[in-house]
N, C-alpha and C positions, 0 to 999 in steps of 0.2 A: 791306455785302455782302448782308444779308437784306432790305433795303429797309424795315425797320421804323423808325418814328419814335418817339423817346422823348418821353413826355408827363409832365405833372405832375398830381397830384390837385387838384381833383376832375375825374374823367373820368365821362362819362355811359355807363351801361349799361342798356338797356331803358327809357330815359327817366328813370332815377333816378341821382342823383350817387353815385359811389363815393368815400367819404371815409375818412380815417384818424382824424378827430376827430368831435366831436359835431355834429349837424345844426344849422345856424344859419338865421336868418330869410332871409338872402341865398340860401342853398342851396335854399330852398323857394319862392323868388320865381316860378319857372316854373309851379308849381302854382296859385298865386293868379292869375297872369296868364291861364292857360288857363280857369279857372272864370269870371273876370270877362269874358273875351272871349266865352265861350259865352253867358253871361247877356245880354250886350249885343248879341249877334248876332240874337237872336230879336225879332221884331216883337211885343212883348208888350202893346202898348196895346189890341189887339183880343182879348187872352186874358182869360178870367175868372180869379178867384182859384183855382178848381178846376183850370183848365188850367195855371196857373203852379205850383200845388202838385204836379201830376203831373210836370211838367218837372223840378222840384227833386228829387223822389223818384227819378225814373228816370235822370236824367242828371247834374245838378250835384252832388248828394250822393255819387253813386257815383264821381265823378272822383277823389276823394281816397282812396278805399278802397285802391287799389294802394299809394299812399305810406304810408297808415296801417298796412298789414299788414307793412311792412318797418321803418319808423322810428317812434320816439316823436316826434311833431310838436311843435314849439315852441308855447307857448300863444298867442303873437302870430299865428301862422299859422292856428291853429284859430279864433281870434276873427275874423281877416280873412275866412276862408271862411264862417263863420256870418254875418258882416256882409253879405257879398255875397248869400247865400241869403235873408237877412231882407229886404234891400232889394229883391231881385227879387220876392219874394212879395208885399210890400205896395205897392211902388212901380212895379213893372213893368220896372225896369232895375237893373243891378248898380251903377250910379253914382248914381242919383237918391236923394235923401234924403226920405223920407216917414215920418211918424210911424206906428209900429206900432199895430195895433188890439188885439193881444193880446201879452202878455209871451212872449218867445222860449222860456223854460223851459216854459210851458204848451203852446206849439206842438209842442215836442219830446216831449210825452207820447204814449203809444199812444192810438188812437182810442177804445178801451174806457174810458179814463180821462178823456176829454174833450179830448184833443189832436188834432193833425192827422197824427200818425204819422211825422213827420220824425225821424230818428235824431240824437241829440246826437253831434256829431263827436268830442268829447273822450272820451265813454264808448265810442264805436265804436272809436276808436284804441286804447284800453286793452284792449278785448275782442279785437281782432285780434292784439295783441302777446301777450296771455295764451294765445291759441290756438297761437301759435308755441312758447311755453314748454311747453304741454301736449303738443304733438307731439314735442318733444325728450325730455320725461320718459317718454313712452310708446313710445320707440324707433321713432318714425316718421321717415322721411327728411325732410330739409329740402326 
């Protein structure tokens, strides 16, 4: 009568899966695919390291912020995202494998400490979730 269709979980809402269980690697596959597709879409052979660094900071690293503010991302997903960022920075493509010139933990340090200022995705995920807890404890609306 109402023309509504019955669906099963996971259903997507605002690009995120609505789940009744813990988030799995398969549920986060669209996030990895989008980051990899964006990194591979740029013609990065003509970009310098500084240009690739700027693209990482402005676009690629921020693509996972929406997911990280809602879910505790699995470790495999965080490693996959960082692998794509690392390969794009040093090799110019999300797929190409080139040896890193600097350890990734050093790259993720602030510029004042000798790093490149890329945020660590694991600590960023934890910070975003702690912000949600802070808002709940201080009677802010979700």
